[in-house]
DSSP file (Angstrom, degrees, kcal/mol; ACC not computed):
  #  RESIDUE AA STRUCTURE BP1 BP2  ACC     N-H-->O    O-->H-N    N-H-->O    O-->H-N    TCO  KAPPA ALPHA  PHI   PSI    X-CA   Y-CA   Z-CA
    1    1 A X              0   0    0      0, 0.0     2,-0.0     0, 0.0     0, 0.0   0.000 360.0 360.0 360.0 139.0  106.9  121.0  103.2
    2    2 A X        -     0   0    0      1,-0.1     2,-0.0     2,-0.1     0, 0.0  -0.355 360.0-110.0 -69.5 149.8  103.2  121.1  103.3
    3    3 A X     >  -     0   0    0      1,-0.1     4,-2.0    -2,-0.0     5,-0.2  -0.324  37.9 -97.9 -73.6 168.9  101.3  117.8  103.6
    4    4 A X  H  > S+     0   0    0      1,-0.2     4,-2.5     2,-0.2     5,-0.2   0.877 122.1  51.9 -59.4 -42.8   99.3  116.8  100.5
    5    5 A X  H  > S+     0   0    0      1,-0.2     4,-2.6     2,-0.2    -1,-0.2   0.925 109.8  49.6 -61.4 -43.9   95.9  118.0  101.8
    6    6 A X  H  > S+     0   0    0      1,-0.2     4,-2.1     2,-0.2    -1,-0.2   0.879 110.4  51.1 -61.6 -37.6   97.4  121.5  102.5
    7    7 A X  H  X S+     0   0    0     -4,-2.0     4,-1.9     2,-0.2    -1,-0.2   0.907 109.8  49.7 -66.2 -41.8   98.9  121.5   99.0
    8    8 A X  H  X S+     0   0    0     -4,-2.5     4,-2.7     1,-0.2     5,-0.2   0.942 111.2  49.2 -59.6 -48.1   95.5  120.7   97.5
    9    9 A X  H  X S+     0   0    0     -4,-2.6     4,-2.2     1,-0.2    -2,-0.2   0.877 108.5  53.3 -61.8 -38.5   93.8  123.4   99.5
   10   10 A X  H  X S+     0   0    0     -4,-2.1     4,-0.6     2,-0.2    -1,-0.2   0.889 111.7  45.7 -64.5 -38.8   96.5  125.9   98.4
   11   11 A X  H >< S+     0   0    0     -4,-1.9     3,-1.3     2,-0.2     4,-0.5   0.945 112.6  49.3 -67.6 -48.6   95.8  125.1   94.7
   12   12 A X  H >< S+     0   0    0     -4,-2.7     3,-1.3     1,-0.3    -2,-0.2   0.865 104.3  59.9 -61.3 -36.5   92.0  125.2   95.1
   13   13 A X  H 3< S+     0   0    0     -4,-2.2    -1,-0.3     1,-0.3    -2,-0.2   0.739 103.2  53.7 -63.5 -22.2   92.2  128.6   96.8
   14   14 A X  T << S+     0   0    0     -3,-1.3     2,-0.3    -4,-0.6    -1,-0.3   0.531  75.8 115.2 -91.4  -7.3   93.9  130.0   93.7
   15   15 A X    <   -     0   0    0     -3,-1.3     3,-0.1    -4,-0.5    36,-0.1  -0.492  69.9-124.5 -66.0 122.2   91.2  128.9   91.2
   16   16 A X    >   -     0   0    0     -2,-0.3     3,-1.7     1,-0.1    -1,-0.1  -0.296  27.8 -93.0 -68.5 151.4   89.8  132.1   89.8
   17   17 A X  T 3  S+     0   0    0      1,-0.3    -1,-0.1     3,-0.0     3,-0.1  -0.371 114.4  28.3 -57.8 138.6   86.1  132.9   90.0
   18   18 A X  T 3  S+     0   0    0      1,-0.3     2,-0.3    -3,-0.1    -1,-0.3   0.484 108.0  91.0  84.9   3.1   84.4  131.7   86.8
   19   19 A X    <   -     0   0    0     -3,-1.7    -1,-0.3    64,-0.1     2,-0.3  -0.870  54.3-164.3-125.7 160.2   86.9  129.0   86.1
   20   20 A X  B     -a   97   0A   0     76,-2.6    78,-3.2    -2,-0.3     2,-0.3  -0.912   2.5-166.3-135.2 164.2   87.1  125.3   87.1
   21   21 A X  E     -b   55   0B   0     33,-2.3    35,-2.4    -2,-0.3     2,-0.2  -0.885  22.4-112.2-139.7 175.7   89.7  122.6   87.2
   22   22 A X  E  >  -b   56   0B   0     -2,-0.3     4,-2.1    76,-0.3    35,-0.2  -0.691  22.3-115.7-110.8 162.4   89.6  118.9   87.6
   23   23 A X  H  > S+     0   0    0     33,-1.2     4,-2.2    -2,-0.2     5,-0.1   0.912 119.2  51.3 -58.1 -42.5   90.7  116.5   90.3
   24   24 A X  H  > S+     0   0    0      2,-0.2     4,-2.5     1,-0.2    -1,-0.2   0.869 106.0  53.0 -65.1 -37.9   93.2  115.1   87.9
   25   25 A X  H  > S+     0   0    0      2,-0.2     4,-2.3     1,-0.2    -1,-0.2   0.904 109.4  49.3 -64.9 -40.3   94.7  118.5   87.0
   26   26 A X  H  X S+     0   0    0     -4,-2.1     4,-1.5     2,-0.2    -2,-0.2   0.927 110.1  51.5 -62.9 -43.2   95.2  119.2   90.7
   27   27 A X  H  <>S+     0   0    0     -4,-2.2     5,-2.2     1,-0.2     4,-0.5   0.910 109.8  49.5 -59.8 -42.4   96.9  115.8   91.0
   28   28 A X  H ><5S+     0   0    0     -4,-2.5     3,-1.2     1,-0.2    -1,-0.2   0.894 107.7  54.0 -62.9 -39.2   99.2  116.7   88.1
   29   29 A X  H 3<5S+     0   0    0     -4,-2.3    -1,-0.2     1,-0.3    -2,-0.2   0.794 105.6  54.2 -65.4 -26.8  100.0  120.0   89.7
   30   30 A X  T 3<5S-     0   0    0     -4,-1.5    -1,-0.3    -3,-0.2    -2,-0.2   0.582 122.9-109.0 -80.4 -10.5  101.0  118.0   92.8
   31   31 A X  T < 5S+     0   0    0     -3,-1.2     2,-0.3    -4,-0.5    -3,-0.2   0.510  95.8  82.3  96.9   5.4  103.4  116.0   90.7
   32   32 A X    > < -     0   0    0     -5,-2.2     3,-2.0     1,-0.1    -2,-0.1  -0.779  53.4-168.0-145.2  97.8  101.4  112.7   90.7
   33   33 A X  G >  S+     0   0    0     -2,-0.3     3,-0.6     1,-0.3    -5,-0.2   0.599  85.6  69.4 -62.7  -9.4   98.5  112.2   88.2
   34   34 A X  G 3  S+     0   0    0      1,-0.2     3,-0.4    -7,-0.2    -1,-0.3   0.405  80.0  79.1 -87.8   3.6   97.5  109.1   90.1
   35   35 A X  G <>  +     0   0    0     -3,-2.0     4,-2.4     1,-0.2    -1,-0.2   0.267  53.6 111.4 -93.7  12.0   96.3  111.1   93.2
   36   36 A X  H <> S+     0   0    0     -3,-0.6     4,-2.1     1,-0.2    -1,-0.2   0.865  79.2  48.9 -60.2 -37.0   93.0  112.3   91.8
   37   37 A X  H  > S+     0   0    0     -3,-0.4     4,-2.2     2,-0.2    -1,-0.2   0.892 110.6  50.7 -67.6 -37.6   91.0  110.2   94.2
   38   38 A X  H  > S+     0   0    0      2,-0.2     4,-2.6     1,-0.2    -2,-0.2   0.874 107.9  53.6 -65.8 -36.3   93.0  111.5   97.1
   39   39 A X  H  X S+     0   0    0     -4,-2.4     4,-2.2     2,-0.2    -2,-0.2   0.931 108.0  50.9 -61.1 -45.3   92.4  115.0   95.9
   40   40 A X  H  X S+     0   0    0     -4,-2.1     4,-1.8     1,-0.2    -2,-0.2   0.901 110.8  47.9 -59.3 -42.2   88.7  114.3   95.9
   41   41 A X  H  X S+     0   0    0     -4,-2.2     4,-1.4     2,-0.2    -1,-0.2   0.921 108.7  54.0 -65.6 -42.6   88.9  113.0   99.5
   42   42 A X  H  < S+     0   0    0     -4,-2.6     3,-0.3     1,-0.2    -2,-0.2   0.901 110.6  47.0 -57.7 -40.8   90.9  116.0  100.6
   43   43 A X  H >< S+     0   0    0     -4,-2.2     3,-1.2     1,-0.2    -1,-0.2   0.830 104.8  60.5 -71.1 -31.0   88.1  118.3   99.2
   44   44 A X  H 3< S+     0   0    0     -4,-1.8    -1,-0.2     1,-0.3    -2,-0.2   0.815 115.8  33.5 -64.4 -29.1   85.5  116.2  100.9
   45   45 A X  T 3< S+     0   0    0     -4,-1.4    -1,-0.3    -3,-0.3    -2,-0.2   0.072  93.6 137.0-112.3  22.6   87.0  117.0  104.3
   46   46 A X    <   -     0   0    0     -3,-1.2     3,-0.1     1,-0.1    -3,-0.1  -0.218  59.1 -96.8 -72.4 159.2   88.2  120.5  103.4
   47   47 A X    >   -     0   0    0      1,-0.1     3,-1.2     2,-0.1    -1,-0.1  -0.351  48.9 -88.6 -71.2 155.7   87.9  123.6  105.6
   48   48 A X  T 3  S+     0   0    0      1,-0.2    -1,-0.1     3,-0.1     3,-0.1  -0.261 109.1  36.9 -59.3 149.0   84.9  126.0  105.2
   49   49 A X  T 3  S+     0   0    0      1,-0.3     2,-0.3    -3,-0.1    -1,-0.2   0.299  79.2 126.8  92.1  -9.4   85.5  128.8  102.8
   50   50 A X    <   -     0   0    0     -3,-1.2     2,-2.5     1,-0.1    -1,-0.3  -0.666  67.5-123.6 -80.9 134.7   87.5  126.9  100.2
   51   51 A X    >   +     0   0    0     -2,-0.3     3,-2.0     1,-0.2    -1,-0.1  -0.293  52.8 151.8 -78.3  60.0   86.0  127.2   96.7
   52   52 A X  G >   +     0   0    0     -2,-2.5     3,-1.9     1,-0.3    -1,-0.2   0.715  58.5  77.3 -62.1 -21.6   85.6  123.5   96.2
   53   53 A X  G 3  S+     0   0    0     -3,-0.3    -1,-0.3     1,-0.3    25,-0.1   0.676  82.9  68.0 -63.8 -14.3   82.7  124.0   93.9
   54   54 A X  G <  S+     0   0    0     -3,-2.0   -33,-2.3   -34,-0.1     2,-0.5   0.316  84.1  85.6 -87.5   8.4   85.3  125.0   91.2
   55   55 A X  E <   +b   21   0B   0     -3,-1.9     2,-0.2   -35,-0.2   -33,-0.2  -0.953  54.0 163.9-114.7 126.6   86.6  121.4   91.0
   56   56 A X  E     -b   22   0B   0    -35,-2.4   -33,-1.2    -2,-0.5     6,-0.2  -0.754  39.7 -85.6-130.1 174.3   84.8  118.9   88.7
   57   57 A X    >   -     0   0    0      4,-2.2     3,-2.4    -2,-0.2    -1,-0.1  -0.254  52.8 -89.3 -79.8 176.1   85.7  115.5   87.2
   58   58 A X  T 3  S+     0   0    0      1,-0.3    -1,-0.1     2,-0.1   -36,-0.1   0.668 128.3  48.2 -61.8 -18.1   87.6  115.1   84.0
   59   59 A X  T 3  S-     0   0    0      2,-0.1    -1,-0.3    33,-0.0    34,-0.1   0.306 121.8-102.0-103.3   7.0   84.4  115.2   81.9
   60   60 A X  S <  S+     0   0    0     -3,-2.4    31,-2.9     1,-0.3     2,-0.2   0.581  70.5 152.8  83.5  10.1   83.0  118.3   83.6
   61   61 A X        -     0   0    0     29,-0.2    -4,-2.2     1,-0.1    -1,-0.3  -0.504  41.4-125.0 -75.7 141.8   80.6  116.3   85.7
   62   62 A X        -     0   0    0     27,-0.3     2,-0.5    -2,-0.2     9,-0.1  -0.362  29.8 -95.0 -82.0 165.3   79.6  117.8   89.0
   63   63 A X    >   -     0   0    0     -8,-0.2     3,-1.6     1,-0.2    11,-0.2  -0.718  19.7-156.6 -89.1 121.0   79.9  116.1   92.4
   64   64 A X  T 3  S+     0   0    0     -2,-0.5     7,-0.3     1,-0.3    -1,-0.2   0.834  97.5  49.8 -58.4 -33.2   76.9  114.2   93.7
   65   65 A X  T 3  S+     0   0    0      5,-0.2     2,-0.4     6,-0.1    -1,-0.3   0.205  77.2 138.5 -95.7  16.4   78.3  114.5   97.2
   66   66 A X  S <> S-     0   0    0     -3,-1.6     4,-1.8     3,-0.1     7,-0.2  -0.495  73.6 -61.2 -68.1 121.4   78.9  118.3   97.0
   67   67 A X  T  4 S-     0   0    0     -2,-0.4     3,-0.3     1,-0.2     4,-0.1   0.103  98.1 -35.4  38.4-142.9   77.9  119.9  100.3
   68   68 A X  T  4 S+     0   0    0      1,-0.2    -1,-0.2     2,-0.1    -2,-0.1   0.890 141.4  32.5 -79.6 -41.0   74.2  119.6  101.4
   69   69 A X  T >> S-     0   0    0      1,-0.3     3,-1.1     2,-0.1     4,-0.7   0.172  91.0-156.9-108.0  17.5   72.4  119.8   98.0
   70   70 A X  H 3X  +     0   0    0     -4,-1.8     4,-2.3    -3,-0.3     3,-0.4  -0.093  68.4   5.1  52.8-132.8   75.0  118.1   95.9
   71   71 A X  H 3> S+     0   0    0     -7,-0.3     4,-3.0     1,-0.2     5,-0.3   0.850 128.8  57.7 -54.9 -41.6   74.9  118.8   92.2
   72   72 A X  H <> S+     0   0    0     -3,-1.1     4,-2.1     1,-0.2    -1,-0.2   0.918 110.3  42.5 -60.2 -44.4   72.2  121.5   92.4
   73   73 A X  H  X S+     0   0    0     -4,-0.7     4,-2.3    -3,-0.4    -1,-0.2   0.914 114.8  50.0 -69.2 -42.6   74.2  123.6   94.8
   74   74 A X  H  X S+     0   0    0     -4,-2.3     4,-2.2     1,-0.2    -2,-0.2   0.926 112.1  48.1 -61.9 -44.4   77.4  123.2   93.0
   75   75 A X  H  X S+     0   0    0     -4,-3.0     4,-3.1    -5,-0.2     5,-0.2   0.919 110.0  52.1 -62.7 -43.3   75.8  124.1   89.7
   76   76 A X  H  X S+     0   0    0     -4,-2.1     4,-2.2    -5,-0.3    -1,-0.2   0.928 110.1  48.5 -59.4 -45.8   74.1  127.2   91.2
   77   77 A X  H  X S+     0   0    0     -4,-2.3     4,-0.8     1,-0.2    -1,-0.2   0.908 114.5  45.8 -61.5 -42.3   77.4  128.5   92.6
   78   78 A X  H ><>S+     0   0    0     -4,-2.2     5,-2.4     1,-0.2     3,-0.7   0.903 111.0  51.9 -68.8 -41.1   79.2  127.9   89.3
   79   79 A X  H ><5S+     0   0    0     -4,-3.1     3,-1.5     1,-0.2    -1,-0.2   0.885 104.2  57.7 -62.2 -37.9   76.4  129.6   87.3
   80   80 A X  H 3<5S+     0   0    0     -4,-2.2    -1,-0.2     1,-0.3    -2,-0.2   0.777 106.8  49.9 -62.0 -25.4   76.6  132.6   89.6
   81   81 A X  T <<5S-     0   0    0     -4,-0.8    -1,-0.3    -3,-0.7    -2,-0.2   0.450 124.0-105.4 -91.5  -2.1   80.2  132.9   88.6
   82   82 A X  T < 5 +     0   0    0     -3,-1.5     2,-0.2    -4,-0.3    -3,-0.2   0.630  61.5 160.4  90.2  14.1   79.4  132.7   84.9
   83   83 A X      < -     0   0    0     -5,-2.4    -1,-0.3    -6,-0.1     2,-0.2  -0.530  35.4-130.1 -71.7 133.6   80.6  129.1   84.2
   84   84 A X        -     0   0    0     -2,-0.2     8,-2.6     8,-0.2     2,-0.3  -0.562  19.4-156.4 -86.2 148.1   79.0  127.7   81.1
   85   85 A X  B     -C   91   0C   0      6,-0.3     6,-0.2    -2,-0.2     2,-0.1  -0.892  13.2-123.2-122.2 153.3   77.3  124.3   80.9
   86   86 A X    >   -     0   0    0      4,-3.3     3,-1.8    -2,-0.3     6,-0.1  -0.364  37.4-100.3 -83.0 171.1   76.7  121.8   78.1
   87   87 A X  T 3  S+     0   0    0      1,-0.3    -1,-0.1     2,-0.1    -2,-0.0   0.768 124.2  60.6 -62.3 -24.9   73.2  120.6   77.2
   88   88 A X  T 3  S-     0   0    0      2,-0.1    -1,-0.3     1,-0.0     3,-0.1   0.465 121.9-106.7 -82.3  -1.6   74.0  117.4   79.1
   89   89 A X  S <  S+     0   0    0     -3,-1.8   -27,-0.3     1,-0.3     2,-0.3   0.634  78.4 127.3  87.4  14.3   74.5  119.4   82.3
   90   90 A X        -     0   0    0    -29,-0.1    -4,-3.3     1,-0.1    -1,-0.3  -0.697  69.6 -94.1-100.1 157.0   78.3  119.2   82.4
   91   91 A X  B     -C   85   0C   0    -31,-2.9     2,-1.7    -2,-0.3    -6,-0.3  -0.485  35.4-120.8 -66.5 136.4   80.7  122.1   82.8
   92   92 A X    >>  -     0   0    0     -8,-2.6     3,-1.7     1,-0.2     4,-0.8  -0.612  35.4-176.3 -78.5  84.5   81.9  123.3   79.3
   93   93 A X  H >> S+     0   0    0     -2,-1.7     4,-1.9     1,-0.3     3,-0.7   0.812  71.8  66.4 -58.2 -35.0   85.6  122.7   80.1
   94   94 A X  H 34 S+     0   0    0      1,-0.2    -1,-0.3     2,-0.2    -2,-0.1   0.753 108.6  39.4 -62.3 -21.8   86.9  124.1   76.9
   95   95 A X  H <4 S+     0   0    0     -3,-1.7    -1,-0.2   -11,-0.1    -2,-0.2   0.600 130.1  21.7-102.9 -11.9   85.7  127.6   77.8
   96   96 A X  H << S+     0   0    0     -4,-0.8   -76,-2.6    -3,-0.7     2,-0.2   0.298  77.6 135.0-142.0  14.8   86.5  127.7   81.5
   97   97 A X  B  <  -a   20   0A   0     -4,-1.9     2,-0.5   -78,-0.2   -76,-0.2  -0.487  38.5-153.5 -71.2 135.1   89.2  125.2   82.4
   98   98 A X        -     0   0    0    -78,-3.2   -76,-0.3    -2,-0.2     3,-0.1  -0.947  13.1-176.5-109.9 126.5   92.0  126.5   84.7
   99   99 A X        -     0   0    0     -2,-0.5     2,-0.3     1,-0.4     3,-0.1   0.391  56.4 -74.8-104.0   0.7   95.4  124.8   84.4
  100  100 A X    >   -     0   0    0      1,-0.1     3,-1.7   -86,-0.1    -1,-0.4  -0.782  69.4 -45.1 131.5-176.3   97.2  126.7   87.1
  101  101 A X  T 3  S+     0   0    0      1,-0.3    -1,-0.1    -2,-0.3    -2,-0.0   0.725 127.5  62.1 -65.0 -23.1   98.8  130.0   87.7
  102  102 A X  T 3  S+     0   0    0     -3,-0.1    -1,-0.3     2,-0.1     2,-0.2   0.713  92.2  82.2 -74.5 -18.1  100.5  130.1   84.3
  103  103 A X    <         0   0    0     -3,-1.7    -5,-0.0     1,-0.1    -3,-0.0  -0.606 360.0 360.0 -80.9 145.3   97.0  130.0   82.8
  104  104 A X              0   0    0     -2,-0.2    -1,-0.1    -5,-0.0    -3,-0.1   0.522 360.0 360.0 -65.3 360.0   95.3  133.4   82.7
């Protein structure tokens, strides 16, 4: 069985372009909704090439600590994929949330 970080990375690798998911949704997919902080830590130390920019908090807020330029870089990457944002600068989750492979 894969360790938890490997399981997180496998889930994040499947998030389609133009879609996002939350730390909590990944934790639920792992079978323990209380692991959202551990998911965040796993992504903080994730290998290069993983589309971590597609993971946001439960309210669609971007990560201050995302890569070198934080929120600005994460938003740019998501906008390039066509992800919609609210006037408050959060991801419009209702239009681009990914719940897993059973979700289109």
